[in-house]
Backbone and ligand atoms as CSV (ligand in chain L), in Angstrom:
chain,resi,resn,atom,element,x,y,z
A,1,MET,N,N,-5.526,-29.627,-3.155
A,1,MET,CA,C,-4.734,-28.833,-2.217
A,1,MET,C,C,-5.585,-27.691,-1.667
A,2,ILE,N,N,-5.202,-27.174,-0.520
A,2,ILE,CA,C,-5.948,-26.070,0.108
A,2,ILE,C,C,-5.232,-24.760,-0.204
A,3,ILE,N,N,-5.993,-23.818,-0.768
A,3,ILE,CA,C,-5.459,-22.501,-1.114
A,3,ILE,C,C,-6.258,-21.441,-0.357
A,4,ARG,N,N,-5.554,-20.564,0.331
A,4,ARG,CA,C,-6.230,-19.443,0.997
A,4,ARG,C,C,-6.495,-18.334,-0.005
A,5,CYS,N,N,-7.718,-17.853,-0.047
A,5,CYS,CA,C,-8.070,-16.754,-0.953
A,5,CYS,C,C,-7.273,-15.505,-0.583
A,6,PRO,N,N,-6.577,-14.886,-1.571
A,6,PRO,CA,C,-5.810,-13.674,-1.258
A,6,PRO,C,C,-6.701,-12.475,-0.940
A,7,HIS,N,N,-7.989,-12.580,-1.219
A,7,HIS,CA,C,-8.891,-11.446,-1.012
A,7,HIS,C,C,-9.649,-11.552,0.314
A,8,CYS,N,N,-10.195,-12.737,0.616
A,8,CYS,CA,C,-11.015,-12.863,1.833
A,8,CYS,C,C,-10.404,-13.818,2.859
A,9,ASP,N,N,-9.257,-14.448,2.515
A,9,ASP,CA,C,-8.513,-15.299,3.441
A,9,ASP,C,C,-9.218,-16.615,3.783
A,10,LYS,N,N,-10.334,-16.925,3.111
A,10,LYS,CA,C,-11.017,-18.195,3.360
A,10,LYS,C,C,-10.295,-19.327,2.626
A,11,LYS,N,N,-10.370,-20.533,3.198
A,11,LYS,CA,C,-9.710,-21.684,2.582
A,11,LYS,C,C,-10.570,-22.270,1.466
A,12,ASN,N,N,-9.920,-22.605,0.361
A,12,ASN,CA,C,-10.583,-23.237,-0.779
A,12,ASN,C,C,-9.836,-24.509,-1.141
A,13,ARG,N,N,-10.581,-25.545,-1.506
A,13,ARG,CA,C,-9.951,-26.761,-1.997
A,13,ARG,C,C,-9.854,-26.665,-3.522
A,14,VAL,N,N,-8.651,-26.826,-4.058
A,14,VAL,CA,C,-8.434,-26.763,-5.506
A,14,VAL,C,C,-7.823,-28.088,-5.949
A,15,LEU,N,N,-8.443,-28.718,-6.934
A,15,LEU,CA,C,-7.901,-29.962,-7.463
A,15,LEU,C,C,-6.733,-29.654,-8.384
A,16,ALA,N,N,-5.694,-30.482,-8.330
A,16,ALA,CA,C,-4.500,-30.235,-9.144
A,16,ALA,C,C,-4.853,-30.145,-10.623
A,17,GLU,N,N,-5.800,-30.983,-11.074
A,17,GLU,CA,C,-6.131,-30.993,-12.503
A,17,GLU,C,C,-6.957,-29.771,-12.912
A,18,ARG,N,N,-7.493,-29.038,-11.922
A,18,ARG,CA,C,-8.248,-27.815,-12.228
A,18,ARG,C,C,-7.440,-26.563,-11.947
A,19,PHE,N,N,-6.180,-26.754,-11.571
A,19,PHE,CA,C,-5.376,-25.649,-11.058
A,19,PHE,C,C,-5.242,-24.516,-12.067
A,20,ASP,N,N,-5.103,-24.859,-13.354
A,20,ASP,CA,C,-4.881,-23.836,-14.380
A,20,ASP,C,C,-6.169,-23.398,-15.058
A,21,ASP,N,N,-7.319,-23.756,-14.492
A,21,ASP,CA,C,-8.602,-23.355,-15.066
A,21,ASP,C,C,-9.154,-22.098,-14.386
A,22,ALA,N,N,-8.259,-21.193,-13.938
A,22,ALA,CA,C,-8.652,-19.930,-13.307
A,22,ALA,C,C,-9.686,-20.142,-12.197
A,23,PRO,N,N,-9.345,-20.932,-11.178
A,23,PRO,CA,C,-10.319,-21.177,-10.100
A,23,PRO,C,C,-10.668,-19.885,-9.349
A,24,THR,N,N,-11.928,-19.806,-8.926
A,24,THR,CA,C,-12.379,-18.649,-8.149
A,24,THR,C,C,-12.697,-19.099,-6.725
A,25,CYS,N,N,-12.719,-18.128,-5.823
A,25,CYS,CA,C,-12.991,-18.386,-4.409
A,25,CYS,C,C,-14.460,-18.762,-4.231
A,26,GLY,N,N,-14.713,-19.845,-3.482
A,26,GLY,CA,C,-16.083,-20.276,-3.220
A,26,GLY,C,C,-16.828,-19.344,-2.278
A,27,HIS,N,N,-16.100,-18.433,-1.630
A,27,HIS,CA,C,-16.722,-17.527,-0.651
A,27,HIS,C,C,-16.971,-16.143,-1.239
A,28,CYS,N,N,-15.938,-15.554,-1.855
A,28,CYS,CA,C,-16.106,-14.174,-2.362
A,28,CYS,C,C,-16.175,-14.116,-3.884
A,29,GLY,N,N,-15.902,-15.238,-4.580
A,29,GLY,CA,C,-16.077,-15.284,-6.025
A,29,GLY,C,C,-14.939,-14.670,-6.834
A,30,ARG,N,N,-13.910,-14.146,-6.160
A,30,ARG,CA,C,-12.812,-13.515,-6.900
A,30,ARG,C,C,-11.772,-14.563,-7.272
A,31,PRO,N,N,-10.898,-14.233,-8.274
A,31,PRO,CA,C,-9.901,-15.223,-8.708
A,31,PRO,C,C,-8.956,-15.585,-7.568
A,32,LEU,N,N,-8.713,-16.889,-7.418
A,32,LEU,CA,C,-7.827,-17.358,-6.354
A,32,LEU,C,C,-6.359,-17.174,-6.723
A,33,LEU,N,N,-6.055,-17.330,-8.011
A,33,LEU,CA,C,-4.652,-17.470,-8.428
A,33,LEU,C,C,-4.259,-16.432,-9.462
A,34,GLU,N,N,-4.914,-15.287,-9.455
A,34,GLU,CA,C,-4.606,-14.266,-10.441
A,34,GLU,C,C,-4.833,-12.884,-9.844
A,35,GLY,N,N,-3.946,-11.952,-10.184
A,35,GLY,CA,C,-4.147,-10.555,-9.805
A,35,GLY,C,C,-3.591,-10.168,-8.456
A,36,ALA,N,N,-3.391,-11.166,-7.578
A,36,ALA,CA,C,-2.866,-10.878,-6.242
A,36,ALA,C,C,-2.028,-12.070,-5.788
A,37,PRO,N,N,-0.964,-11.823,-5.013
A,37,PRO,CA,C,-0.131,-12.948,-4.561
A,37,PRO,C,C,-0.922,-13.888,-3.653
A,38,VAL,N,N,-0.688,-15.181,-3.827
A,38,VAL,CA,C,-1.350,-16.189,-3.009
A,38,VAL,C,C,-0.344,-16.677,-1.958
A,39,ALA,N,N,-0.819,-16.881,-0.729
A,39,ALA,CA,C,0.061,-17.354,0.340
A,39,ALA,C,C,0.218,-18.857,0.249
A,40,LEU,N,N,1.458,-19.321,0.149
A,40,LEU,CA,C,1.727,-20.762,0.140
A,40,LEU,C,C,2.369,-21.158,1.459
A,41,ASP,N,N,2.306,-22.460,1.768
A,41,ASP,CA,C,2.844,-22.937,3.043
A,41,ASP,C,C,3.514,-24.294,2.862
A,42,ASP,N,N,4.047,-24.817,3.954
A,42,ASP,CA,C,4.736,-26.106,3.903
A,42,ASP,C,C,3.827,-27.210,3.363
A,43,GLU,N,N,2.502,-27.067,3.610
A,43,GLU,CA,C,1.549,-28.095,3.209
A,43,GLU,C,C,1.325,-28.130,1.697
A,44,ASN,N,N,1.161,-26.954,1.096
A,44,ASN,CA,C,0.711,-26.947,-0.308
A,44,ASN,C,C,1.796,-26.554,-1.313
A,45,PHE,N,N,2.978,-26.174,-0.855
A,45,PHE,CA,C,3.990,-25.613,-1.750
A,45,PHE,C,C,4.342,-26.567,-2.904
A,46,ALA,N,N,4.690,-27.790,-2.581
A,46,ALA,CA,C,5.119,-28.738,-3.623
A,46,ALA,C,C,3.969,-29.029,-4.588
A,47,ALA,N,N,2.749,-29.148,-4.062
A,47,ALA,CA,C,1.590,-29.450,-4.912
A,47,ALA,C,C,1.326,-28.303,-5.884
A,48,VAL,N,N,1.436,-27.077,-5.398
A,48,VAL,CA,C,1.201,-25.910,-6.256
A,48,VAL,C,C,2.263,-25.838,-7.350
A,49,LEU,N,N,3.532,-26.042,-6.973
A,49,LEU,CA,C,4.583,-25.980,-7.991
A,49,LEU,C,C,4.420,-27.082,-9.029
A,50,GLY,N,N,3.938,-28.233,-8.576
A,50,GLY,CA,C,3.732,-29.329,-9.501
A,50,GLY,C,C,2.546,-29.112,-10.420
A,51,ALA,N,N,1.545,-28.364,-9.947
A,51,ALA,CA,C,0.302,-28.224,-10.712
A,51,ALA,C,C,0.305,-27.030,-11.651
A,52,SER,N,N,1.109,-26.010,-11.366
A,52,SER,CA,C,1.023,-24.765,-12.126
A,52,SER,C,C,1.750,-24.871,-13.457
A,53,ARG,N,N,1.038,-24.595,-14.547
A,53,ARG,CA,C,1.712,-24.523,-15.846
A,53,ARG,C,C,2.394,-23.175,-16.009
A,54,ARG,N,N,1.906,-22.165,-15.289
A,54,ARG,CA,C,2.565,-20.853,-15.334
A,54,ARG,C,C,3.819,-20.898,-14.460
A,55,PRO,N,N,4.867,-20.145,-14.855
A,55,PRO,CA,C,5.996,-19.993,-13.937
A,55,PRO,C,C,5.504,-19.402,-12.610
A,56,VAL,N,N,6.126,-19.800,-11.514
A,56,VAL,CA,C,5.718,-19.342,-10.186
A,56,VAL,C,C,6.812,-18.451,-9.604
A,57,VAL,N,N,6.445,-17.238,-9.224
A,57,VAL,CA,C,7.374,-16.296,-8.593
A,57,VAL,C,C,7.069,-16.268,-7.106
A,58,VAL,N,N,8.072,-16.578,-6.282
A,58,VAL,CA,C,7.840,-16.673,-4.844
A,58,VAL,C,C,8.618,-15.586,-4.112
A,59,ASP,N,N,7.934,-14.898,-3.202
A,59,ASP,CA,C,8.538,-13.933,-2.295
A,59,ASP,C,C,8.628,-14.604,-0.921
A,60,PHE,N,N,9.858,-14.942,-0.498
A,60,PHE,CA,C,10.071,-15.481,0.851
A,60,PHE,C,C,10.246,-14.291,1.785
A,61,TRP,N,N,9.416,-14.174,2.801
A,61,TRP,CA,C,9.371,-12.973,3.636
A,61,TRP,C,C,9.118,-13.352,5.097
A,62,ALA,N,N,9.151,-12.339,5.967
A,62,ALA,CA,C,8.732,-12.520,7.356
A,62,ALA,C,C,8.157,-11.202,7.862
A,63,ALA,N,N,7.266,-11.313,8.845
A,63,ALA,CA,C,6.526,-10.135,9.321
A,63,ALA,C,C,7.441,-9.098,9.966
A,64,TRP,N,N,8.544,-9.554,10.587
A,64,TRP,CA,C,9.426,-8.620,11.313
A,64,TRP,C,C,10.429,-7.923,10.395
A,65,CYS,N,N,10.444,-8.261,9.115
A,65,CYS,CA,C,11.504,-7.824,8.191
A,65,CYS,C,C,11.098,-6.526,7.495
A,66,GLY,N,N,11.816,-5.438,7.790
A,66,GLY,CA,C,11.500,-4.134,7.213
A,66,GLY,C,C,11.567,-4.105,5.699
A,67,PRO,N,N,12.686,-4.582,5.102
A,67,PRO,CA,C,12.771,-4.594,3.635
A,67,PRO,C,C,11.654,-5.416,2.985
A,68,CYS,N,N,11.190,-6.477,3.683
A,68,CYS,CA,C,10.072,-7.278,3.146
A,68,CYS,C,C,8.820,-6.420,3.055
A,69,LYS,N,N,8.588,-5.601,4.088
A,69,LYS,CA,C,7.402,-4.723,4.091
A,69,LYS,C,C,7.487,-3.719,2.953
A,70,MET,N,N,8.713,-3.183,2.736
A,70,MET,CA,C,8.898,-2.221,1.649
A,70,MET,C,C,8.631,-2.865,0.291
A,71,PHE,N,N,9.041,-4.132,0.177
A,71,PHE,CA,C,8.934,-4.800,-1.117
A,71,PHE,C,C,7.512,-5.300,-1.399
A,72,ALA,N,N,6.714,-5.515,-0.372
A,72,ALA,CA,C,5.387,-6.134,-0.548
A,72,ALA,C,C,4.527,-5.425,-1.601
A,73,PRO,N,N,4.414,-4.081,-1.583
A,73,PRO,CA,C,3.582,-3.437,-2.615
A,73,PRO,C,C,4.159,-3.579,-4.025
A,74,VAL,N,N,5.489,-3.632,-4.139
A,74,VAL,CA,C,6.123,-3.840,-5.455
A,74,VAL,C,C,5.688,-5.195,-6.010
A,75,PHE,N,N,5.699,-6.199,-5.130
A,75,PHE,CA,C,5.318,-7.561,-5.524
A,75,PHE,C,C,3.838,-7.604,-5.905
A,76,GLU,N,N,3.000,-6.933,-5.112
A,76,GLU,CA,C,1.555,-6.929,-5.387
A,76,GLU,C,C,1.244,-6.249,-6.719
A,77,GLN,N,N,1.933,-5.145,-6.991
A,77,GLN,CA,C,1.671,-4.436,-8.248
A,77,GLN,C,C,2.113,-5.278,-9.447
A,78,ALA,N,N,3.240,-5.990,-9.290
A,78,ALA,CA,C,3.703,-6.857,-10.375
A,78,ALA,C,C,2.699,-7.996,-10.596
A,79,ALA,N,N,2.120,-8.514,-9.516
A,79,ALA,CA,C,1.126,-9.587,-9.637
A,79,ALA,C,C,-0.082,-9.129,-10.435
A,80,ALA,N,N,-0.463,-7.882,-10.242
A,80,ALA,CA,C,-1.619,-7.349,-10.974
A,80,ALA,C,C,-1.292,-7.164,-12.459
A,81,ARG,N,N,-0.010,-6.945,-12.776
A,81,ARG,CA,C,0.414,-6.663,-14.154
A,81,ARG,C,C,0.747,-7.906,-14.966
A,82,HIS,N,N,1.041,-9.027,-14.295
A,82,HIS,CA,C,1.567,-10.211,-14.988
A,82,HIS,C,C,0.687,-11.447,-14.756
A,83,PRO,N,N,-0.442,-11.520,-15.465
A,83,PRO,CA,C,-1.300,-12.706,-15.295
A,83,PRO,C,C,-0.658,-13.981,-15.844
A,84,GLU,N,N,0.428,-13.834,-16.631
A,84,GLU,CA,C,1.089,-15.025,-17.188
A,84,GLU,C,C,1.984,-15.709,-16.161
A,85,LEU,N,N,2.129,-15.086,-14.984
A,85,LEU,CA,C,2.921,-15.671,-13.904
A,85,LEU,C,C,2.025,-15.869,-12.684
A,86,LEU,N,N,2.367,-16.853,-11.857
A,86,LEU,CA,C,1.667,-17.033,-10.584
A,86,LEU,C,C,2.549,-16.450,-9.484
A,87,PHE,N,N,2.029,-15.453,-8.759
A,87,PHE,CA,C,2.775,-14.806,-7.683
A,87,PHE,C,C,2.375,-15.416,-6.344
A,88,ALA,N,N,3.389,-15.815,-5.577
A,88,ALA,CA,C,3.128,-16.487,-4.306
A,88,ALA,C,C,4.048,-15.934,-3.237
A,89,LYS,N,N,3.575,-15.987,-1.987
A,89,LYS,CA,C,4.381,-15.543,-0.862
A,89,LYS,C,C,4.498,-16.681,0.135
A,90,VAL,N,N,5.705,-16.805,0.729
A,90,VAL,CA,C,5.916,-17.804,1.777
A,90,VAL,C,C,6.424,-17.077,3.016
A,91,ASP,N,N,5.663,-17.162,4.106
A,91,ASP,CA,C,6.093,-16.627,5.397
A,91,ASP,C,C,7.131,-17.609,5.962
A,92,THR,N,N,8.397,-17.165,5.984
A,92,THR,CA,C,9.481,-18.101,6.330
A,92,THR,C,C,9.417,-18.536,7.799
A,93,ASP,N,N,8.871,-17.691,8.676
A,93,ASP,CA,C,8.753,-18.074,10.091
A,93,ASP,C,C,7.732,-19.189,10.276
A,94,ALA,N,N,6.623,-19.075,9.556
A,94,ALA,CA,C,5.533,-20.037,9.713
A,94,ALA,C,C,5.790,-21.319,8.919
A,95,ASN,N,N,6.745,-21.284,7.977
A,95,ASN,CA,C,6.952,-22.424,7.076
A,95,ASN,C,C,8.428,-22.804,6.980
A,96,PRO,N,N,8.969,-23.356,8.065
A,96,PRO,CA,C,10.404,-23.684,8.081
A,96,PRO,C,C,10.780,-24.780,7.091
A,97,GLY,N,N,9.818,-25.598,6.694
A,97,GLY,CA,C,10.130,-26.701,5.780
A,97,GLY,C,C,10.549,-26.198,4.410
A,98,VAL,N,N,9.707,-25.369,3.798
A,98,VAL,CA,C,10.025,-24.833,2.472
A,98,VAL,C,C,11.270,-23.951,2.558
A,99,SER,N,N,11.373,-23.165,3.624
A,99,SER,CA,C,12.516,-22.261,3.770
A,99,SER,C,C,13.824,-23.036,3.849
A,100,ALA,N,N,13.816,-24.169,4.558
A,100,ALA,CA,C,15.018,-24.996,4.654
A,100,ALA,C,C,15.319,-25.677,3.323
A,101,GLN,N,N,14.253,-26.127,2.644
A,101,GLN,CA,C,14.436,-26.818,1.359
A,101,GLN,C,C,15.185,-25.936,0.364
A,102,PHE,N,N,14.896,-24.629,0.383
A,102,PHE,CA,C,15.542,-23.723,-0.565
A,102,PHE,C,C,16.625,-22.875,0.092
A,103,ALA,N,N,17.027,-23.274,1.304
A,103,ALA,CA,C,18.142,-22.632,2.007
A,103,ALA,C,C,17.995,-21.111,2.016
A,104,ILE,N,N,16.832,-20.648,2.479
A,104,ILE,CA,C,16.583,-19.210,2.549
A,104,ILE,C,C,17.308,-18.661,3.780
A,105,ARG,N,N,18.351,-17.860,3.545
A,105,ARG,CA,C,19.138,-17.337,4.662
A,105,ARG,C,C,18.928,-15.855,4.858
A,106,SER,N,N,18.536,-15.143,3.806
A,106,SER,CA,C,18.237,-13.723,3.963
A,106,SER,C,C,16.883,-13.465,3.318
A,107,ILE,N,N,16.178,-12.495,3.852
A,107,ILE,CA,C,14.875,-12.163,3.294
A,107,ILE,C,C,14.792,-10.660,3.079
A,108,PRO,N,N,14.029,-10.190,2.102
A,108,PRO,CA,C,13.304,-11.076,1.195
A,108,PRO,C,C,14.237,-11.778,0.204
A,109,THR,N,N,13.865,-13.030,-0.126
A,109,THR,CA,C,14.485,-13.739,-1.243
A,109,THR,C,C,13.390,-13.994,-2.271
A,110,LEU,N,N,13.718,-13.755,-3.534
A,110,LEU,CA,C,12.775,-13.993,-4.622
A,110,LEU,C,C,13.245,-15.203,-5.396
A,111,ALA,N,N,12.310,-16.044,-5.783
A,111,ALA,CA,C,12.665,-17.238,-6.551
A,111,ALA,C,C,11.644,-17.430,-7.655
A,112,LEU,N,N,12.132,-17.832,-8.824
A,112,LEU,CA,C,11.244,-18.106,-9.946
A,112,LEU,C,C,11.382,-19.578,-10.330
A,113,PHE,N,N,10.246,-20.250,-10.394
A,113,PHE,CA,C,10.201,-21.678,-10.714
A,113,PHE,C,C,9.527,-21.865,-12.067
A,114,ARG,N,N,10.135,-22.688,-12.916
A,114,ARG,CA,C,9.501,-23.084,-14.172
A,114,ARG,C,C,9.360,-24.605,-14.163
A,115,ASN,N,N,8.172,-25.090,-14.504
A,115,ASN,CA,C,7.898,-26.534,-14.497
A,115,ASN,C,C,8.304,-27.174,-13.167
A,116,GLY,N,N,8.062,-26.442,-12.071
A,116,GLY,CA,C,8.342,-26.966,-10.753
A,116,GLY,C,C,9.795,-26.907,-10.330
A,117,GLN,N,N,10.661,-26.426,-11.228
A,117,GLN,CA,C,12.096,-26.386,-10.923
A,117,GLN,C,C,12.549,-24.949,-10.684
A,118,LEU,N,N,13.438,-24.772,-9.717
A,118,LEU,CA,C,13.996,-23.451,-9.448
A,118,LEU,C,C,14.784,-22.981,-10.662
A,119,ALA,N,N,14.404,-21.831,-11.237
A,119,ALA,CA,C,15.090,-21.301,-12.413
A,119,ALA,C,C,16.083,-20.213,-12.030
A,120,LYS,N,N,15.715,-19.369,-11.061
A,120,LYS,CA,C,16.639,-18.313,-10.624
A,120,LYS,C,C,16.145,-17.748,-9.313
A,121,ARG,N,N,17.045,-17.058,-8.618
A,121,ARG,CA,C,16.650,-16.404,-7.377
A,121,ARG,C,C,17.418,-15.106,-7.201
A,122,ALA,N,N,16.888,-14.231,-6.354
A,122,ALA,CA,C,17.517,-12.944,-6.068
A,122,ALA,C,C,17.251,-12.612,-4.610
A,123,SER,N,N,18.185,-11.887,-3.996
A,123,SER,CA,C,18.018,-11.504,-2.601
A,123,SER,C,C,17.867,-9.997,-2.481
A,124,GLY,N,N,17.095,-9.587,-1.495
A,124,GLY,CA,C,16.934,-8.166,-1.201
A,124,GLY,C,C,15.680,-7.597,-1.832
A,125,ALA,N,N,15.261,-6.432,-1.290
A,125,ALA,CA,C,14.060,-5.758,-1.782
A,125,ALA,C,C,14.406,-5.014,-3.061
A,126,LEU,N,N,14.007,-5.540,-4.188
A,126,LEU,CA,C,14.299,-4.903,-5.473
A,126,LEU,C,C,13.358,-3.705,-5.685
A,127,ALA,N,N,13.890,-2.666,-6.329
A,127,ALA,CA,C,13.046,-1.535,-6.743
A,127,ALA,C,C,12.126,-2.025,-7.863
A,128,PRO,N,N,11.002,-1.320,-8.087
A,128,PRO,CA,C,10.040,-1.800,-9.097
A,128,PRO,C,C,10.669,-2.086,-10.456
A,129,ALA,N,N,11.526,-1.166,-10.948
A,129,ALA,CA,C,12.117,-1.369,-12.280
A,129,ALA,C,C,13.075,-2.559,-12.284
A,130,GLN,N,N,13.829,-2.711,-11.186
A,130,GLN,CA,C,14.751,-3.852,-11.054
A,130,GLN,C,C,13.976,-5.169,-11.057
A,131,PHE,N,N,12.882,-5.175,-10.307
A,131,PHE,CA,C,12.080,-6.398,-10.203
A,131,PHE,C,C,11.486,-6.748,-11.561
A,132,GLU,N,N,10.987,-5.731,-12.256
A,132,GLU,CA,C,10.419,-5.948,-13.591
A,132,GLU,C,C,11.484,-6.545,-14.525
A,133,HIS,N,N,12.670,-5.989,-14.474
A,133,HIS,CA,C,13.771,-6.478,-15.306
A,133,HIS,C,C,14.104,-7.929,-14.951
A,134,TRP,N,N,14.136,-8.208,-13.645
A,134,TRP,CA,C,14.443,-9.559,-13.180
A,134,TRP,C,C,13.378,-10.550,-13.681
A,135,LEU,N,N,12.098,-10.133,-13.639
A,135,LEU,CA,C,11.019,-11.010,-14.091
A,135,LEU,C,C,11.148,-11.330,-15.578
A,136,ARG,N,N,11.580,-10.320,-16.358
A,136,ARG,CA,C,11.615,-10.480,-17.814
A,136,ARG,C,C,12.889,-11.152,-18.310
A,137,SER,N,N,13.945,-11.121,-17.519
A,137,SER,CA,C,15.199,-11.725,-17.983
A,137,SER,C,C,15.110,-13.244,-17.838
A,138,PRO,N,N,15.858,-13.990,-18.655
A,138,PRO,CA,C,15.740,-15.446,-18.629
A,138,PRO,C,C,16.263,-16.077,-17.330
L,1,ZN,ZN,ZN,-12.338,-15.165,-1.296
């Protein structure tokens, strides 16, 4: 699958069987899937969910959405704190397929997937403590 580096935005090819081996960017050398949210799209979403052994936390957002902008740093800081989770963002305007699949009607919407299956979701820009609580609750 093709993964865009969250640091330098260059495209990297990642094999599904190597997905959990902490792949690094072939261009800038930084971790592709740790420490910062990775952008997913209609093309790679299902493959990433299928390949990740870590639970995947997804922020469904759009560029025009004010609350999404407010929430973005909260999400980034949580990504830096929780290496046991994979943090991902889906631009709902650019990726209508995934957005329709999960019936995203308001943004931001947060969703947590375990073993490729939707485990829970929440709507709205959560405050840092709320988001932390949501991440830790079952
Ligand atoms: Zn890079």
